[in-house]
PLY file of the C-alpha trace (Angstrom):
ply
format ascii 1.0
element vertex 102
property float x
property float y
property float z
element edge 101
property int vertex1
property int vertex2
end_header
0.00 0.00 0.00
1.02 3.63 -0.38
1.45 3.98 3.37
4.12 1.28 3.54
7.53 2.50 4.54
10.69 1.33 2.81
14.34 1.41 3.84
14.84 4.32 1.42
12.42 6.42 3.48
14.86 6.42 6.41
17.72 8.84 5.83
21.02 8.56 7.69
21.79 12.22 8.23
25.24 11.77 9.70
27.27 9.13 11.46
30.65 9.13 13.19
33.02 6.64 14.74
33.93 8.01 18.16
36.85 6.83 20.33
36.63 7.14 24.08
38.69 6.02 27.05
42.29 6.80 27.92
43.70 4.64 25.13
40.78 5.05 22.74
39.72 1.54 23.67
35.99 2.24 23.51
34.43 2.72 20.09
30.95 4.07 19.64
28.96 4.72 16.51
27.08 8.00 16.94
24.59 9.27 14.42
21.25 10.72 13.49
18.62 9.30 11.22
15.39 10.78 9.93
12.10 8.95 9.45
10.57 10.62 6.40
7.54 8.31 6.49
4.03 9.32 7.47
3.94 6.65 10.17
6.14 5.50 13.03
8.72 2.88 12.11
11.32 0.73 13.81
14.65 0.84 12.01
17.39 -1.78 11.72
20.82 -0.60 10.62
23.67 -2.52 9.00
27.05 -1.29 10.28
30.39 -2.29 8.78
33.57 -1.29 10.62
36.59 -1.08 8.34
40.33 -1.08 8.90
42.76 1.42 7.37
42.68 -0.42 4.03
38.88 -0.30 3.84
38.52 -4.02 4.61
35.54 -5.08 6.74
36.61 -6.21 10.22
33.23 -6.26 11.96
29.55 -6.07 11.07
26.46 -5.63 13.19
22.74 -5.18 12.60
21.41 -3.17 15.54
17.99 -1.66 16.08
19.14 1.73 17.46
15.73 2.54 18.99
15.25 -1.02 20.21
11.60 -2.06 19.96
10.40 1.53 19.86
9.12 3.13 16.70
10.67 6.38 15.54
7.86 8.94 15.14
6.92 10.03 11.63
8.78 12.97 10.07
11.22 13.13 12.94
14.90 12.83 13.69
16.36 10.18 15.98
19.87 10.38 17.40
21.60 7.17 18.46
24.75 5.81 20.07
25.77 2.20 19.54
28.71 0.67 21.41
31.17 -1.29 19.29
33.08 -4.16 20.90
36.51 -3.19 22.23
38.31 -5.72 20.07
37.49 -3.65 16.99
39.82 -0.85 18.07
41.71 -0.99 14.74
38.56 0.26 12.98
39.32 3.42 11.03
36.08 3.98 9.17
32.55 2.69 8.86
29.63 2.31 6.52
26.08 2.49 7.82
23.00 1.58 5.80
19.34 1.02 6.65
18.76 -2.74 6.54
15.08 -2.97 7.40
12.06 -1.03 8.62
9.26 -2.51 10.67
6.42 -1.15 12.73
6.53 -2.57 16.26
0 1
1 2
2 3
3 4
4 5
5 6
6 7
7 8
8 9
9 10
10 11
11 12
12 13
13 14
14 15
15 16
16 17
17 18
18 19
19 20
20 21
21 22
22 23
23 24
24 25
25 26
26 27
27 28
28 29
29 30
30 31
31 32
32 33
33 34
34 35
35 36
36 37
37 38
38 39
39 40
40 41
41 42
42 43
43 44
44 45
45 46
46 47
47 48
48 49
49 50
50 51
51 52
52 53
53 54
54 55
55 56
56 57
57 58
58 59
59 60
60 61
61 62
62 63
63 64
64 65
65 66
66 67
67 68
68 69
69 70
70 71
71 72
72 73
73 74
74 75
75 76
76 77
77 78
78 79
79 80
80 81
81 82
82 83
83 84
84 85
85 86
86 87
87 88
88 89
89 90
90 91
91 92
92 93
93 94
94 95
95 96
96 97
97 98
98 99
99 100
100 101
């Protein structure tokens, strides 16, 4: 139906790989997405952490809002912790993997 939301209706406005801790041992993915749909949607992301050569070293598929829907026509900021063993990550790619109304 025309009211169905698609992955393309969720825009990733910006995303950063942030290092924290004394030795930069904690990695977090911080970003903002925008639900451009006319209805609330849950969003699943696909995150690929890459090393200095652009090779994938870790992937994850988190739901940044958990089981909550992101309200229609609104922005949602998120922080996702990356496991410490992926410290060598230098860059990342984030895409919208799935949308679903909870």
